[in-house]
C-alpha positions in Angstrom: 75.8 127.7 141.0 73.8 128.4 144.1 70.4 126.8 144.7 67.6 127.7 147.1 64.1 126.5 147.5 61.0 128.4 148.6 57.3 127.7 149.4 55.7 130.2 147.1 52.5 130.7 145.0 53.0 131.5 141.3 51.1 134.7 141.8 53.9 135.8 144.1 56.8 134.4 142.1 55.9 136.5 139.0 56.8 139.6 141.1 60.4 138.4 141.7 63.3 140.2 140.0 64.5 137.3 137.9 66.3 137.2 134.6 64.1 134.3 133.6 61.2 132.4 135.1 60.7 128.8 134.0 57.3 127.3 134.9 56.9 123.5 134.8 53.4 122.9 133.5 51.7 119.5 133.9 49.3 117.8 131.4 46.7 117.4 134.0 46.3 121.2 134.5 42.6 121.7 135.1 43.3 123.2 138.5 46.2 125.4 137.6 44.9 126.6 134.2 41.7 127.9 135.8 43.6 130.4 137.9 43.3 134.1 137.5 47.1 134.9 137.4 48.6 136.2 134.1 50.4 132.9 133.4 47.2 130.8 133.7 45.5 133.3 131.2 48.5 132.9 128.8 48.3 129.1 128.9 44.5 129.1 128.4 44.8 131.3 125.3 47.8 129.4 123.9 45.9 126.0 124.3 42.8 127.5 122.6 44.8 128.6 119.6 46.8 125.4 119.4 50.1 127.1 120.3 50.8 125.0 123.4 50.2 121.3 123.6 50.4 118.8 126.4 53.3 116.8 125.0 56.9 116.3 125.8 59.2 119.2 124.9 56.3 121.7 124.3 57.3 125.2 125.4 55.8 128.7 125.4 58.3 131.5 125.4 57.7 135.2 126.0 59.8 138.3 126.6 59.1 141.3 128.9 55.4 140.3 129.4 53.2 142.8 131.3 52.5 141.7 134.8 55.5 139.4 135.0 58.7 141.0 136.4 61.1 138.4 134.9 62.5 139.4 131.5 62.1 136.0 130.1 59.2 133.7 130.7 59.2 130.1 129.6 56.4 127.6 130.2 57.4 124.0 129.6 55.2 121.0 129.7 56.3 118.2 132.0 53.5 115.9 130.9 53.2 113.3 133.7 56.1 114.6 135.8 58.3 111.6 135.3 62.1 112.1 135.2 62.4 111.7 131.5 59.6 114.3 130.8 61.0 116.8 133.4 64.5 116.5 131.9 63.1 117.0 128.4 61.1 120.0 129.5 64.1 121.7 131.2 66.3 121.0 128.2 63.8 122.4 125.7 63.2 125.5 128.0 67.0 126.2 128.3 67.4 126.0 124.5 65.1 129.0 124.3 67.3 130.9 126.8 70.9 129.8 126.1 71.7 132.8 123.9 70.5 135.2 126.7 72.6 136.3 129.6 70.8 134.6 132.4 72.3 135.0 135.9 69.3 134.3 138.1 66.6 131.9 137.1 63.4 130.8 138.9 62.0 127.3 138.4 58.4 127.1 139.6 56.3 123.9 139.7 52.7 124.6 138.8 51.7 121.3 140.2 52.9 119.1 143.0 56.7 118.6 142.9 58.2 115.3 143.8 61.8 114.9 145.2 62.8 112.9 142.1 61.4 115.6 139.7 63.1 118.3 141.7 66.5 116.6 141.4 65.9 115.9 137.8 65.0 119.5 137.1 68.1 120.9 138.8 70.6 118.4 137.3 69.0 118.9 133.8 69.4 122.7 134.1 73.0 122.3 135.2 73.8 119.9 132.4 72.1 122.1 129.7 73.9 125.3 130.9 77.4 123.7 131.4 80.3 125.4 129.7 83.9 124.1 129.4 86.4 126.8 129.7 89.8 125.4 130.9 91.8 125.5 127.7 90.1 128.3 125.8 91.9 131.6 125.3 88.6 133.5 125.2 86.3 131.3 127.4 82.6 131.8 127.6 81.8 130.7 131.2 78.4 129.9 132.4 76.5 133.1 133.3 73.9 131.3 135.4 74.8 131.8 139.1 71.6 131.3 141.1 68.6 128.9 140.8 65.5 129.5 142.9 63.1 126.6 143.0 59.6 127.2 144.2 56.3 125.4 144.6 53.0 125.6 146.5 54.1 122.9 148.9 57.7 122.4 150.1 58.4 119.9 152.8 61.6 118.5 154.4 62.0 115.8 151.8 62.2 118.4 149.0 64.8 120.5 150.9 67.0 117.4 151.4 66.5 116.5 147.7 67.7 119.9 146.7 70.8 119.7 148.9 71.6 116.3 147.4 71.0 117.6 143.9 73.4 120.5 144.5 76.1 118.0 145.6 75.4 115.8 142.6 75.8 118.8 140.3 79.1 119.6 141.9 80.3 116.0 141.5 79.1 115.7 137.9 80.9 118.9 136.9 84.1 117.7 138.5 83.8 114.5 136.4 83.0 116.5 133.3 85.9 118.9 133.8 88.6 116.3 134.1 87.2 114.1 131.4 86.9 117.0 128.9 90.5 118.2 129.5 92.9 117.3 126.7 95.5 114.6 127.7 98.3 117.2 128.0 96.2 119.0 130.6 95.1 115.8 132.4 98.2 113.7 133.0 98.3 111.0 135.7 100.2 113.5 137.9 97.6 116.2 137.3 94.8 113.7 138.1 96.6 112.8 141.3 96.8 116.5 142.2 93.1 116.9 141.6 92.4 113.9 143.9 94.5 115.5 146.6 92.6 118.8 146.2 89.2 117.1 146.5 90.1 114.8 149.4 90.6 117.5 151.9 89.1 117.7 155.4 88.9 115.6 158.5 87.0 112.7 156.9 89.4 112.4 153.9 92.7 110.8 153.2 94.6 110.6 149.9 97.7 108.6 149.1 99.5 108.7 145.7 101.8 105.9 144.7 104.4 106.2 141.9 106.3 103.6 139.8 108.6 102.5 142.7 105.7 101.8 145.0 103.6 100.1 142.3 106.6 97.9 141.4 107.1 96.9 145.0 103.4 95.9 145.2 103.9 93.6 142.2 101.4 95.3 139.9 102.9 93.7 136.8 99.8 94.2 134.6 99.5 97.9 135.5 103.2 98.4 134.9 103.1 96.7 131.5 100.5 99.2 130.2 102.6 102.1 131.6 105.9 101.0 130.0 105.5 102.8 126.8 104.5 106.2 128.3 106.8 109.1 129.1 104.3 110.4 131.6 104.9 108.6 134.9 102.0 106.4 136.3 100.2 107.2 139.4 98.1 104.9 141.6 95.7 107.1 143.6 94.1 105.9 146.8 91.3 108.1 148.2 89.5 107.5 151.4 86.3 109.0 152.8 85.6 107.9 156.4 82.0 109.0 157.3 81.1 106.0 159.5 82.7 104.0 162.3 86.1 102.6 161.5 84.8 99.0 161.9 82.3 99.5 159.1 83.5 97.8 155.8 83.9 100.4 153.0 82.6 100.4 149.5 85.5 100.5 147.1 85.2 102.4 143.8 87.8 101.5 141.1 88.0 104.0 138.2 89.9 103.3 135.0 92.4 106.1 134.6 93.9 105.8 131.1 94.5 109.5 130.5 95.2 108.8 126.8 94.8 105.6 124.9 96.6 105.2 121.6 96.1 101.5 121.7 99.8 100.9 122.3 101.5 98.7 119.7 98.0 97.5 118.7 97.5 101.1 117.6 94.1 102.6 117.0 93.0 104.2 113.7 93.7 108.0 113.6 90.1 109.0 113.0 88.5 110.1 116.3 91.5 109.1 118.3 91.3 112.4 120.0 88.3 111.0 121.9 90.6 108.7 123.7 91.2 111.4 126.2 87.9 110.2 127.6 89.4 106.8 128.5 89.7 108.1 132.0 86.0 108.8 132.5 85.9 106.0 135.1 88.5 107.8 137.1 86.8 111.1 136.6 83.5 109.6 138.0 85.4 108.5 141.2 86.7 112.1 141.6 83.1 113.4 141.1 81.7 111.0 143.7 84.3 112.1 146.3 83.5 115.7 145.6 79.8 115.0 146.3 80.6 113.0 149.4 82.5 116.1 150.8 79.4 118.2 150.3 76.9 115.7 151.8 79.0 113.9 154.4 76.9 110.7 154.5 77.4 108.0 157.2 79.5 105.5 155.0 83.1 104.6 154.4 84.2 104.8 150.8 87.6 104.0 149.1 88.5 105.3 145.6 91.2 103.6 143.6 92.5 105.1 140.4 95.2 103.4 138.4 96.3 106.3 136.1 98.6 106.1 133.1 98.8 106.7 129.3 98.9 103.8 126.9 101.6 104.7 124.3 103.6 102.8 121.6 107.2 103.6 122.2 110.2 101.2 122.1 109.7 100.0 125.6 105.9 99.3 125.2 104.5 95.9 125.9 104.1 93.8 122.8 101.3 91.5 121.6 102.2 88.0 122.9 104.1 89.2 126.0 103.3 87.5 129.3 103.1 89.5 132.5 102.4 88.7 136.1 99.6 90.5 137.9 99.6 91.5 141.5 97.4 88.4 142.2 100.1 86.1 140.9 98.1 85.2 137.8 100.0 85.4 134.5 98.4 87.2 131.6 99.1 86.8 127.9 98.6 90.2 126.3 97.3 89.4 122.9 96.1 92.9 122.2 97.7 96.0 123.8 94.5 98.0 123.1 92.7 95.9 125.8 94.7 97.8 128.4 91.9 98.9 130.7 91.3 95.5 132.1 95.1 95.2 132.8 95.3 98.3 135.0 91.9 97.4 136.7 92.9 93.8 137.5 95.8 94.9 139.7 93.6 97.6 141.4 90.9 94.9 142.1 93.5 92.8 143.8 94.7 95.8 145.8 91.1 96.4 146.9 91.2 93.1 148.9 93.2 94.8 151.7 90.2 97.0 152.7 88.0 94.0 153.4 85.2 95.8 151.5 81.5 95.2 151.7 81.4 95.7 147.9 83.7 96.7 145.0 82.5 98.5 141.9 84.8 99.2 139.0 83.9 101.8 136.5 85.5 101.9 133.0 85.1 103.0 129.4 86.1 99.4 128.7 84.7 98.1 125.4 83.3 99.3 122.1 81.3 96.1 122.2 79.2 97.6 125.1 78.5 100.6 122.9 77.1 98.3 120.2 75.0 96.4 122.7 73.5 99.2 124.7 74.3 102.4 122.9 74.4 105.7 124.8 71.2 105.1 126.9 72.3 102.6 129.6 75.7 101.6 131.1 76.5 97.9 131.1 76.3 96.2 134.5 78.0 93.0 135.2 77.9 91.2 138.6 77.5 87.7 139.9 76.1 89.1 143.2 72.3 89.5 142.8 71.9 91.8 145.8 74.6 94.2 144.6 73.3 94.2 141.0 69.8 94.9 142.2 70.9 97.8 144.3 72.9 99.3 141.5 70.0 98.9 139.0 67.6 100.6 141.5 70.1 103.4 142.0 70.4 103.9 138.3 66.6 104.0 137.8 66.1 106.4 140.7 68.9 108.8 139.5 68.0 108.7 135.8 71.5 107.3 135.2 70.4 103.9 134.1 72.3 100.6 133.7 71.4 97.2 132.3 72.5 93.9 133.8 74.4 91.7 131.3 75.2 88.0 131.5 78.3 86.4 133.1 77.9 82.8 132.2 81.1 80.8 132.7 81.0 79.6 129.1 82.0 83.1 128.1 85.4 82.6 129.7 86.4 79.9 127.2 87.9 82.3 124.8 90.2 83.7 127.4 92.2 80.5 127.7 95.9 80.6 126.8 98.6 78.1 126.2 101.3 80.4 127.5 99.7 82.0 130.6 96.9 81.6 133.1 94.6 83.8 131.0 94.6 85.9 127.8 93.5 89.5 127.9 91.1 89.2 125.0 88.8 86.5 123.6 87.9 87.7 120.1 85.0 89.9 118.8 82.0 88.0 120.0 80.4 89.2 123.3 83.4 91.4 123.8 81.9 93.3 126.7 81.0 90.1 128.5 84.5 88.5 128.0 86.1 91.7 129.3 84.0 91.4 132.4 84.8 87.7 132.8 88.5 88.6 132.7 88.0 91.1 135.6 85.9 88.6 137.5 89.0 86.4 137.9 90.5 89.1 140.1 87.5 89.9 142.3 86.5 86.6 143.8 87.1 87.6 147.5 84.3 90.2 147.8 80.9 91.2 146.2 81.9 92.8 142.9 80.2 94.7 140.1 81.6 96.1 136.8 80.1 99.1 135.0 81.1 99.5 131.4 80.4 103.1 130.6 82.0 103.3 127.1 78.6 104.3 125.6 77.4 106.6 128.3 80.4 108.6 129.6 80.7 110.9 126.6 78.9 112.1 123.5 80.5 112.3 120.1 79.8 114.5 117.1 78.6 118.1 117.4 77.7 117.7 121.1 81.1 116.1 121.9 81.8 116.2 125.6 81.7 114.3 128.8 78.4 113.5 130.4 79.5 113.0 134.0 77.9 109.6 134.1 77.7 107.4 136.2 78.3 109.8 139.2 74.5 110.0 139.7 74.1 106.2 139.8 77.1 105.8 142.2 76.0 108.6 144.5 72.5 107.3 144.8 73.8 103.8 145.5 76.2 105.1 148.3 73.5 107.2 149.9 71.1 104.2 150.0 73.9 102.2 151.7 74.3 104.9 154.2 70.8 104.2 155.4 69.4 107.6 154.5 71.6 109.3 157.2 72.3 111.9 154.6 72.1 115.6 155.3 70.4 118.1 157.4 67.7 120.0 155.5 68.7 123.6 154.8 66.8 126.3 156.8 63.4 127.5 155.6 63.6 130.7 153.7 60.9 133.0 155.0 59.3 135.9 153.3 
């Protein structure tokens, strides 16, 4: 989709040749409802008859209305203009339009538009109109091609916000695309090819390591998970160099289990198809790098993706086996379905060579995090208060929220083993926390945070599909670390 922003009055916008015009209407509408334009008259009448209320999700939809050139007109109440209400308004409005063939849509803010509200509106519209097509014989691609945002006052901040939103949409949709693909259309090799395609340009580098290189590095935990898979593993190293070489990078580590059967500790058959989503952490890293290429912020970022399937053949690692990680620590694998932490721990050790300012791993790691936080917030684990605060702030600002969980040392007691330095599981209690405690053992040499996205990375049921989270959180965090040296505002569009 293409996005543009214009300083326009509503009385002018209604004369535009649009397939649909979506007007964001506030609760405090005394000034706008008193106007003499056709839309103000419509809203006054609808309010008087009780057909339009100042509440979240309220919409007023019309077709081919006299005096308004757009075929479809939808007025959606944004209540107080907060992100949650703007997102709800856009979603409700698009639901009235999704059966129509909308190619060009206008979004007009009837009241003052904040940068956060603008980004929320654009990303919500992109999310609502998204369509997966890659493996369909008769795909129905998104018809929406152009989005024109307008308001009475448009400053440089809003222009930059729209540019960032467009980059975020591109990144989120890359993450959705690769997470939604079936495992036979998203193998480790295919994931590596996608990384190479994204990491193009002078600021990028991409290196892909295979089984021989990973063996030479001593990544025994990663290799153990890959032993049962016919598809060869790949260890993907992406680099974005937007700042001076002396500046320490932020390292993003994405879990890339392209399909998870559970291995010998095999999962139940019901809903196992959703285990194609066990690489959503990797997909989010690809999405962030896509957005970095669009925005070119002044920061250095490394992306690490350990990619493999977890399969149960005759060579597969067995419960009770002991393996040696890249760090030299030995691990007793009590449950082969706790494989994500095994591929991540070697990647976390590998991250040391970059002398990073921070390392953030992203993983659909535990069902326990789904029980704890549901699908609303990702689980955040970190012993570094400054890093945790920055990530929480980025989550709040982006609408891609997380919640900090405990990391008390007592939680590590269950990981003790008679036969190795550490066991890979610690029982059912506090499973998300003990998984994070396992990873913490391999991340002591730099500020580290772990995002458990098992509850937020995809939706089940009728709306089954990847969400693209936490690309928004990560991108907002990186842009903040870049010190707001982000993008040049697009040129003013004059009429």
